[in-house]
PyMOL commands that place a pseudoatom at each C-alpha (Angstrom):
pseudoatom trace, name=CA, resn=MET, resi=1, chain=A, elem=C, hetatm=0, pos=[-102.568, 44.379, 1.963]
pseudoatom trace, name=CA, resn=LEU, resi=2, chain=A, elem=C, hetatm=0, pos=[-101.367, 43.716, -1.605]
pseudoatom trace, name=CA, resn=ASP, resi=3, chain=A, elem=C, hetatm=0, pos=[-98.194, 45.715, -0.914]
pseudoatom trace, name=CA, resn=ARG, resi=4, chain=A, elem=C, hetatm=0, pos=[-97.430, 43.465, 2.041]
pseudoatom trace, name=CA, resn=VAL, resi=5, chain=A, elem=C, hetatm=0, pos=[-97.984, 40.276, 0.019]
pseudoatom trace, name=CA, resn=ILE, resi=6, chain=A, elem=C, hetatm=0, pos=[-95.741, 41.539, -2.796]
pseudoatom trace, name=CA, resn=GLY, resi=7, chain=A, elem=C, hetatm=0, pos=[-93.112, 42.645, -0.282]
pseudoatom trace, name=CA, resn=THR, resi=8, chain=A, elem=C, hetatm=0, pos=[-93.188, 39.242, 1.383]
pseudoatom trace, name=CA, resn=VAL, resi=9, chain=A, elem=C, hetatm=0, pos=[-92.794, 37.410, -1.937]
pseudoatom trace, name=CA, resn=ARG, resi=10, chain=A, elem=C, hetatm=0, pos=[-89.870, 39.696, -2.833]
pseudoatom trace, name=CA, resn=ARG, resi=11, chain=A, elem=C, hetatm=0, pos=[-88.169, 38.909, 0.494]
pseudoatom trace, name=CA, resn=ASN, resi=12, chain=A, elem=C, hetatm=0, pos=[-88.776, 35.181, 0.067]
pseudoatom trace, name=CA, resn=HIS, resi=13, chain=A, elem=C, hetatm=0, pos=[-87.404, 35.445, -3.480]
pseudoatom trace, name=CA, resn=ALA, resi=14, chain=A, elem=C, hetatm=0, pos=[-84.226, 36.992, -2.048]
pseudoatom trace, name=CA, resn=LEU, resi=15, chain=A, elem=C, hetatm=0, pos=[-83.963, 34.189, 0.528]
pseudoatom trace, name=CA, resn=GLU, resi=16, chain=A, elem=C, hetatm=0, pos=[-84.561, 31.595, -2.205]
pseudoatom trace, name=CA, resn=HIS, resi=17, chain=A, elem=C, hetatm=0, pos=[-81.651, 33.016, -4.234]
pseudoatom trace, name=CA, resn=ALA, resi=18, chain=A, elem=C, hetatm=0, pos=[-79.387, 33.194, -1.196]
pseudoatom trace, name=CA, resn=THR, resi=19, chain=A, elem=C, hetatm=0, pos=[-80.271, 29.633, -0.189]
pseudoatom trace, name=CA, resn=ILE, resi=20, chain=A, elem=C, hetatm=0, pos=[-79.501, 28.368, -3.699]
pseudoatom trace, name=CA, resn=SER, resi=21, chain=A, elem=C, hetatm=0, pos=[-76.178, 30.200, -3.632]
pseudoatom trace, name=CA, resn=VAL, resi=22, chain=A, elem=C, hetatm=0, pos=[-75.230, 28.573, -0.325]
pseudoatom trace, name=CA, resn=LEU, resi=23, chain=A, elem=C, hetatm=0, pos=[-76.452, 25.158, -1.542]
pseudoatom trace, name=CA, resn=LEU, resi=24, chain=A, elem=C, hetatm=0, pos=[-74.375, 25.390, -4.713]
pseudoatom trace, name=CA, resn=ALA, resi=25, chain=A, elem=C, hetatm=0, pos=[-71.309, 26.261, -2.655]
pseudoatom trace, name=CA, resn=LYS, resi=26, chain=A, elem=C, hetatm=0, pos=[-71.879, 23.155, -0.501]
pseudoatom trace, name=CA, resn=LEU, resi=27, chain=A, elem=C, hetatm=0, pos=[-73.064, 20.624, -3.097]
pseudoatom trace, name=CA, resn=GLY, resi=28, chain=A, elem=C, hetatm=0, pos=[-71.343, 21.832, -6.257]
pseudoatom trace, name=CA, resn=ARG, resi=29, chain=A, elem=C, hetatm=0, pos=[-72.692, 23.601, -9.300]
pseudoatom trace, name=CA, resn=ASP, resi=30, chain=A, elem=C, hetatm=0, pos=[-73.726, 20.452, -11.175]
pseudoatom trace, name=CA, resn=ILE, resi=31, chain=A, elem=C, hetatm=0, pos=[-76.944, 19.788, -9.216]
pseudoatom trace, name=CA, resn=ARG, resi=32, chain=A, elem=C, hetatm=0, pos=[-80.287, 20.357, -10.919]
pseudoatom trace, name=CA, resn=LEU, resi=33, chain=A, elem=C, hetatm=0, pos=[-82.246, 22.861, -8.913]
pseudoatom trace, name=CA, resn=VAL, resi=34, chain=A, elem=C, hetatm=0, pos=[-85.224, 25.171, -9.478]
pseudoatom trace, name=CA, resn=GLY, resi=35, chain=A, elem=C, hetatm=0, pos=[-86.802, 27.600, -7.027]
pseudoatom trace, name=CA, resn=ARG, resi=36, chain=A, elem=C, hetatm=0, pos=[-90.188, 29.307, -6.777]
pseudoatom trace, name=CA, resn=SER, resi=37, chain=A, elem=C, hetatm=0, pos=[-91.163, 31.909, -4.198]
pseudoatom trace, name=CA, resn=THR, resi=38, chain=A, elem=C, hetatm=0, pos=[-94.545, 32.398, -2.561]
pseudoatom trace, name=CA, resn=SER, resi=39, chain=A, elem=C, hetatm=0, pos=[-95.955, 34.618, 0.164]
pseudoatom trace, name=CA, resn=SER, resi=40, chain=A, elem=C, hetatm=0, pos=[-95.432, 31.831, 2.728]
pseudoatom trace, name=CA, resn=GLY, resi=41, chain=A, elem=C, hetatm=0, pos=[-91.859, 30.898, 1.781]
pseudoatom trace, name=CA, resn=PHE, resi=42, chain=A, elem=C, hetatm=0, pos=[-90.415, 29.168, -1.234]
pseudoatom trace, name=CA, resn=TYR, resi=43, chain=A, elem=C, hetatm=0, pos=[-90.050, 25.813, -2.964]
pseudoatom trace, name=CA, resn=LEU, resi=44, chain=A, elem=C, hetatm=0, pos=[-86.822, 24.218, -4.081]
pseudoatom trace, name=CA, resn=TYR, resi=45, chain=A, elem=C, hetatm=0, pos=[-87.258, 21.477, -6.655]
pseudoatom trace, name=CA, resn=GLY, resi=46, chain=A, elem=C, hetatm=0, pos=[-84.443, 18.965, -6.954]
pseudoatom trace, name=CA, resn=ASP, resi=47, chain=A, elem=C, hetatm=0, pos=[-82.935, 15.915, -5.281]
pseudoatom trace, name=CA, resn=MET, resi=48, chain=A, elem=C, hetatm=0, pos=[-80.983, 17.312, -2.299]
pseudoatom trace, name=CA, resn=PRO, resi=49, chain=A, elem=C, hetatm=0, pos=[-80.497, 16.194, 1.299]
pseudoatom trace, name=CA, resn=ALA, resi=50, chain=A, elem=C, hetatm=0, pos=[-83.121, 17.822, 3.528]
pseudoatom trace, name=CA, resn=ASP, resi=51, chain=A, elem=C, hetatm=0, pos=[-80.619, 18.621, 6.274]
pseudoatom trace, name=CA, resn=CYS, resi=52, chain=A, elem=C, hetatm=0, pos=[-78.398, 20.438, 3.772]
pseudoatom trace, name=CA, resn=VAL, resi=53, chain=A, elem=C, hetatm=0, pos=[-81.378, 22.467, 2.488]
pseudoatom trace, name=CA, resn=GLU, resi=54, chain=A, elem=C, hetatm=0, pos=[-82.347, 23.451, 6.022]
pseudoatom trace, name=CA, resn=GLU, resi=55, chain=A, elem=C, hetatm=0, pos=[-78.771, 24.370, 7.023]
pseudoatom trace, name=CA, resn=SER, resi=56, chain=A, elem=C, hetatm=0, pos=[-78.345, 26.379, 3.818]
pseudoatom trace, name=CA, resn=THR, resi=57, chain=A, elem=C, hetatm=0, pos=[-81.629, 28.219, 4.373]
pseudoatom trace, name=CA, resn=LEU, resi=58, chain=A, elem=C, hetatm=0, pos=[-80.660, 29.181, 7.921]
pseudoatom trace, name=CA, resn=GLU, resi=59, chain=A, elem=C, hetatm=0, pos=[-77.193, 30.297, 6.793]
pseudoatom trace, name=CA, resn=ALA, resi=60, chain=A, elem=C, hetatm=0, pos=[-78.655, 32.299, 3.900]
pseudoatom trace, name=CA, resn=LEU, resi=61, chain=A, elem=C, hetatm=0, pos=[-81.178, 34.001, 6.206]
pseudoatom trace, name=CA, resn=GLU, resi=62, chain=A, elem=C, hetatm=0, pos=[-78.457, 34.906, 8.689]
pseudoatom trace, name=CA, resn=ARG, resi=63, chain=A, elem=C, hetatm=0, pos=[-76.164, 36.254, 5.959]
pseudoatom trace, name=CA, resn=LEU, resi=64, chain=A, elem=C, hetatm=0, pos=[-78.918, 38.394, 4.418]
pseudoatom trace, name=CA, resn=GLN, resi=65, chain=A, elem=C, hetatm=0, pos=[-79.832, 39.718, 7.857]
pseudoatom trace, name=CA, resn=ARG, resi=66, chain=A, elem=C, hetatm=0, pos=[-76.142, 40.628, 8.357]
pseudoatom trace, name=CA, resn=GLY, resi=67, chain=A, elem=C, hetatm=0, pos=[-76.266, 42.690, 5.164]
pseudoatom trace, name=CA, resn=GLU, resi=68, chain=A, elem=C, hetatm=0, pos=[-74.919, 40.391, 2.433]
pseudoatom trace, name=CA, resn=SER, resi=69, chain=A, elem=C, hetatm=0, pos=[-77.513, 41.714, -0.033]
pseudoatom trace, name=CA, resn=HIS, resi=70, chain=A, elem=C, hetatm=0, pos=[-75.537, 40.506, -3.070]
pseudoatom trace, name=CA, resn=LEU, resi=71, chain=A, elem=C, hetatm=0, pos=[-76.860, 37.000, -2.311]
pseudoatom trace, name=CA, resn=ALA, resi=72, chain=A, elem=C, hetatm=0, pos=[-80.349, 38.164, -3.347]
pseudoatom trace, name=CA, resn=ILE, resi=73, chain=A, elem=C, hetatm=0, pos=[-79.316, 38.595, -6.996]
pseudoatom trace, name=CA, resn=SER, resi=74, chain=A, elem=C, hetatm=0, pos=[-78.835, 35.474, -9.117]
pseudoatom trace, name=CA, resn=PRO, resi=75, chain=A, elem=C, hetatm=0, pos=[-77.589, 35.094, -12.691]
pseudoatom trace, name=CA, resn=MET, resi=76, chain=A, elem=C, hetatm=0, pos=[-79.858, 32.027, -12.967]
pseudoatom trace, name=CA, resn=CYS, resi=77, chain=A, elem=C, hetatm=0, pos=[-83.105, 33.817, -12.044]
pseudoatom trace, name=CA, resn=GLY, resi=78, chain=A, elem=C, hetatm=0, pos=[-86.176, 33.610, -14.259]
pseudoatom trace, name=CA, resn=THR, resi=79, chain=A, elem=C, hetatm=0, pos=[-86.408, 37.409, -14.076]
pseudoatom trace, name=CA, resn=ASN, resi=80, chain=A, elem=C, hetatm=0, pos=[-83.331, 37.503, -16.336]
pseudoatom trace, name=CA, resn=LEU, resi=81, chain=A, elem=C, hetatm=0, pos=[-85.096, 35.276, -18.876]
pseudoatom trace, name=CA, resn=ALA, resi=82, chain=A, elem=C, hetatm=0, pos=[-88.256, 37.393, -18.767]
pseudoatom trace, name=CA, resn=VAL, resi=83, chain=A, elem=C, hetatm=0, pos=[-86.294, 40.604, -19.322]
pseudoatom trace, name=CA, resn=ALA, resi=84, chain=A, elem=C, hetatm=0, pos=[-84.332, 39.002, -22.180]
pseudoatom trace, name=CA, resn=GLY, resi=85, chain=A, elem=C, hetatm=0, pos=[-87.495, 37.741, -23.848]
pseudoatom trace, name=CA, resn=MET, resi=86, chain=A, elem=C, hetatm=0, pos=[-89.254, 41.094, -23.608]
pseudoatom trace, name=CA, resn=LEU, resi=87, chain=A, elem=C, hetatm=0, pos=[-86.241, 42.999, -24.916]
pseudoatom trace, name=CA, resn=ALA, resi=88, chain=A, elem=C, hetatm=0, pos=[-85.641, 40.571, -27.791]
pseudoatom trace, name=CA, resn=GLY, resi=89, chain=A, elem=C, hetatm=0, pos=[-89.293, 40.728, -28.801]
pseudoatom trace, name=CA, resn=LEU, resi=90, chain=A, elem=C, hetatm=0, pos=[-89.400, 44.509, -28.660]
pseudoatom trace, name=CA, resn=ALA, resi=91, chain=A, elem=C, hetatm=0, pos=[-86.093, 44.873, -30.516]
pseudoatom trace, name=CA, resn=SER, resi=92, chain=A, elem=C, hetatm=0, pos=[-87.272, 42.485, -33.236]
pseudoatom trace, name=CA, resn=MET, resi=93, chain=A, elem=C, hetatm=0, pos=[-90.515, 44.389, -33.698]
pseudoatom trace, name=CA, resn=LEU, resi=94, chain=A, elem=C, hetatm=0, pos=[-88.661, 47.683, -33.988]
pseudoatom trace, name=CA, resn=ALA, resi=95, chain=A, elem=C, hetatm=0, pos=[-86.103, 46.233, -36.415]
pseudoatom trace, name=CA, resn=LEU, resi=96, chain=A, elem=C, hetatm=0, pos=[-88.772, 44.945, -38.785]
pseudoatom trace, name=CA, resn=GLY, resi=97, chain=A, elem=C, hetatm=0, pos=[-89.469, 48.419, -40.174]
pseudoatom trace, name=CA, resn=ASN, resi=98, chain=A, elem=C, hetatm=0, pos=[-91.130, 48.866, -43.588]
pseudoatom trace, name=CA, resn=ARG, resi=99, chain=A, elem=C, hetatm=0, pos=[-88.621, 47.154, -45.897]
pseudoatom trace, name=CA, resn=SER, resi=100, chain=A, elem=C, hetatm=0, pos=[-89.010, 43.763, -47.540]
pseudoatom trace, name=CA, resn=ARG, resi=101, chain=A, elem=C, hetatm=0, pos=[-88.867, 40.713, -45.324]
pseudoatom trace, name=CA, resn=LEU, resi=102, chain=A, elem=C, hetatm=0, pos=[-85.534, 39.505, -46.714]
pseudoatom trace, name=CA, resn=GLU, resi=103, chain=A, elem=C, hetatm=0, pos=[-83.887, 42.894, -46.097]
pseudoatom trace, name=CA, resn=ARG, resi=104, chain=A, elem=C, hetatm=0, pos=[-85.085, 42.906, -42.482]
pseudoatom trace, name=CA, resn=ILE, resi=105, chain=A, elem=C, hetatm=0, pos=[-83.564, 39.601, -41.354]
pseudoatom trace, name=CA, resn=PRO, resi=106, chain=A, elem=C, hetatm=0, pos=[-80.063, 40.979, -40.590]
pseudoatom trace, name=CA, resn=ASN, resi=107, chain=A, elem=C, hetatm=0, pos=[-81.552, 43.892, -38.628]
pseudoatom trace, name=CA, resn=VAL, resi=108, chain=A, elem=C, hetatm=0, pos=[-83.824, 41.599, -36.641]
pseudoatom trace, name=CA, resn=LEU, resi=109, chain=A, elem=C, hetatm=0, pos=[-80.943, 39.242, -35.817]
pseudoatom trace, name=CA, resn=LEU, resi=110, chain=A, elem=C, hetatm=0, pos=[-78.647, 42.077, -34.786]
pseudoatom trace, name=CA, resn=ALA, resi=111, chain=A, elem=C, hetatm=0, pos=[-81.342, 43.759, -32.691]
pseudoatom trace, name=CA, resn=SER, resi=112, chain=A, elem=C, hetatm=0, pos=[-82.141, 40.464, -30.962]
pseudoatom trace, name=CA, resn=MET, resi=113, chain=A, elem=C, hetatm=0, pos=[-78.480, 39.731, -30.174]
pseudoatom trace, name=CA, resn=LEU, resi=114, chain=A, elem=C, hetatm=0, pos=[-77.880, 43.237, -28.822]
pseudoatom trace, name=CA, resn=SER, resi=115, chain=A, elem=C, hetatm=0, pos=[-80.985, 43.020, -26.667]
pseudoatom trace, name=CA, resn=MET, resi=116, chain=A, elem=C, hetatm=0, pos=[-79.714, 39.750, -25.172]
pseudoatom trace, name=CA, resn=LEU, resi=117, chain=A, elem=C, hetatm=0, pos=[-76.445, 41.462, -24.200]
pseudoatom trace, name=CA, resn=ILE, resi=118, chain=A, elem=C, hetatm=0, pos=[-78.313, 44.378, -22.641]
pseudoatom trace, name=CA, resn=ALA, resi=119, chain=A, elem=C, hetatm=0, pos=[-80.690, 41.999, -20.859]
pseudoatom trace, name=CA, resn=GLN, resi=120, chain=A, elem=C, hetatm=0, pos=[-78.027, 40.644, -18.480]
pseudoatom trace, name=CA, resn=PRO, resi=121, chain=A, elem=C, hetatm=0, pos=[-77.411, 43.867, -16.536]
pseudoatom trace, name=CA, resn=LEU, resi=122, chain=A, elem=C, hetatm=0, pos=[-81.065, 44.910, -16.869]
pseudoatom trace, name=CA, resn=GLY, resi=123, chain=A, elem=C, hetatm=0, pos=[-82.171, 41.551, -15.458]
pseudoatom trace, name=CA, resn=ARG, resi=124, chain=A, elem=C, hetatm=0, pos=[-79.979, 42.087, -12.396]
pseudoatom trace, name=CA, resn=LEU, resi=125, chain=A, elem=C, hetatm=0, pos=[-81.420, 45.598, -11.983]
pseudoatom trace, name=CA, resn=ALA, resi=126, chain=A, elem=C, hetatm=0, pos=[-84.947, 44.214, -12.262]
pseudoatom trace, name=CA, resn=GLN, resi=127, chain=A, elem=C, hetatm=0, pos=[-84.142, 41.694, -9.532]
pseudoatom trace, name=CA, resn=LYS, resi=128, chain=A, elem=C, hetatm=0, pos=[-82.598, 44.354, -7.314]
pseudoatom trace, name=CA, resn=HIS, resi=129, chain=A, elem=C, hetatm=0, pos=[-85.430, 46.861, -7.630]
pseudoatom trace, name=CA, resn=LEU, resi=130, chain=A, elem=C, hetatm=0, pos=[-88.524, 44.808, -8.545]
pseudoatom trace, name=CA, resn=THR, resi=131, chain=A, elem=C, hetatm=0, pos=[-88.456, 41.091, -7.785]
pseudoatom trace, name=CA, resn=THR, resi=132, chain=A, elem=C, hetatm=0, pos=[-86.260, 40.696, -4.674]
pseudoatom trace, name=CA, resn=ASP, resi=133, chain=A, elem=C, hetatm=0, pos=[-85.800, 42.561, -1.404]
pseudoatom trace, name=CA, resn=PRO, resi=134, chain=A, elem=C, hetatm=0, pos=[-82.830, 41.502, 0.742]
pseudoatom trace, name=CA, resn=ASP, resi=135, chain=A, elem=C, hetatm=0, pos=[-84.156, 43.238, 3.895]
pseudoatom trace, name=CA, resn=LEU, resi=136, chain=A, elem=C, hetatm=0, pos=[-85.087, 40.179, 5.926]
pseudoatom trace, name=CA, resn=SER, resi=137, chain=A, elem=C, hetatm=0, pos=[-84.756, 41.914, 9.293]
pseudoatom trace, name=CA, resn=ASP, resi=138, chain=A, elem=C, hetatm=0, pos=[-88.385, 41.031, 10.115]
pseudoatom trace, name=CA, resn=THR, resi=139, chain=A, elem=C, hetatm=0, pos=[-88.382, 37.549, 8.540]
pseudoatom trace, name=CA, resn=ALA, resi=140, chain=A, elem=C, hetatm=0, pos=[-88.016, 34.244, 10.373]
pseudoatom trace, name=CA, resn=TYR, resi=141, chain=A, elem=C, hetatm=0, pos=[-87.619, 30.636, 9.290]
pseudoatom trace, name=CA, resn=VAL, resi=142, chain=A, elem=C, hetatm=0, pos=[-90.633, 28.572, 10.419]
pseudoatom trace, name=CA, resn=GLY, resi=143, chain=A, elem=C, hetatm=0, pos=[-89.842, 25.122, 9.093]
pseudoatom trace, name=CA, resn=MET, resi=144, chain=A, elem=C, hetatm=0, pos=[-89.506, 22.877, 6.095]
pseudoatom trace, name=CA, resn=HIS, resi=145, chain=A, elem=C, hetatm=0, pos=[-91.228, 19.851, 4.639]
pseudoatom trace, name=CA, resn=GLN, resi=146, chain=A, elem=C, hetatm=0, pos=[-90.424, 17.765, 1.611]
pseudoatom trace, name=CA, resn=GLY, resi=147, chain=A, elem=C, hetatm=0, pos=[-92.151, 15.553, -0.902]
pseudoatom trace, name=CA, resn=GLY, resi=148, chain=A, elem=C, hetatm=0, pos=[-91.734, 13.739, -4.177]
pseudoatom trace, name=CA, resn=ARG, resi=149, chain=A, elem=C, hetatm=0, pos=[-88.899, 11.433, -5.202]
pseudoatom trace, name=CA, resn=GLY, resi=150, chain=A, elem=C, hetatm=0, pos=[-85.730, 11.707, -7.261]
pseudoatom trace, name=CA, resn=ALA, resi=151, chain=A, elem=C, hetatm=0, pos=[-85.909, 14.456, -9.884]
pseudoatom trace, name=CA, resn=GLY, resi=152, chain=A, elem=C, hetatm=0, pos=[-89.465, 15.212, -8.713]
pseudoatom trace, name=CA, resn=SER, resi=153, chain=A, elem=C, hetatm=0, pos=[-88.359, 15.965, -5.145]
pseudoatom trace, name=CA, resn=TYR, resi=154, chain=A, elem=C, hetatm=0, pos=[-89.199, 19.278, -3.570]
pseudoatom trace, name=CA, resn=HIS, resi=155, chain=A, elem=C, hetatm=0, pos=[-88.541, 21.102, -0.322]
pseudoatom trace, name=CA, resn=LYS, resi=156, chain=A, elem=C, hetatm=0, pos=[-91.028, 23.722, 0.892]
pseudoatom trace, name=CA, resn=ILE, resi=157, chain=A, elem=C, hetatm=0, pos=[-89.396, 26.287, 3.163]
pseudoatom trace, name=CA, resn=ASP, resi=158, chain=A, elem=C, hetatm=0, pos=[-91.851, 28.234, 5.321]
pseudoatom trace, name=CA, resn=THR, resi=159, chain=A, elem=C, hetatm=0, pos=[-91.149, 31.755, 6.535]
pseudoatom trace, name=CA, resn=VAL, resi=160, chain=A, elem=C, hetatm=0, pos=[-93.053, 34.417, 8.437]
pseudoatom trace, name=CA, resn=ARG, resi=161, chain=A, elem=C, hetatm=0, pos=[-92.731, 38.181, 8.547]
pseudoatom trace, name=CA, resn=GLY, resi=162, chain=A, elem=C, hetatm=0, pos=[-93.342, 40.522, 11.437]
pseudoatom trace, name=CA, resn=VAL, resi=163, chain=A, elem=C, hetatm=0, pos=[-90.688, 39.302, 13.873]
pseudoatom trace, name=CA, resn=ARG, resi=164, chain=A, elem=C, hetatm=0, pos=[-87.840, 41.444, 15.198]
for i in range(1, 164): cmd.bond("trace and resi %d" % i, "trace and resi %d" % (i + 1))
show_as sticks, trace
zoom trace
C-alpha cells in the first residue's frame, strides 16, 4: 500500500514538472509559480489562467505518455535544494576538522562551494531515481479546481492511477 502511494506521488511529481515546463513555454519564464505533488494529483500556486493550466496539464500528460521522460526532471525542483543543503552541511562538517576555528573557515567555504557544484547533477539524479517517475501509462487526468486570488491563487489538478 505504501509503495503504491509513493509511486503515485512520484508520478504526479513528474506530471507537475512537465506541466510547469509546458506552462513556462506558453506563458514565459517570468511568471511566479510553485508546485506541490500529492497522492491525488498536484497543486500549482500562482496567478495563471485556468484554461491554460488545464491545457498544459493535458499536453504534459500526453507527452509523458509518449515517452518524453526528460520533462519529469526540473532544474527548479525542491529536490535540488534539499540535495544541495544536505551536501553543503555534510561538507562543512567534514571540513571543520580539529584545527582552530579561524584556520577552518577557508576549508569550510571551499567544501560548501564544491558541494553546491556537485549538487546540481546529483539533484537531477535524485529526481530521476527517487522523487519522480515519468511512467504515466496508467495515469489519467480527472479534473481541476482553483481557489484563492492574485498571488495566493492555486490550481489543484486531480489524477487517478489504474487506467490503461
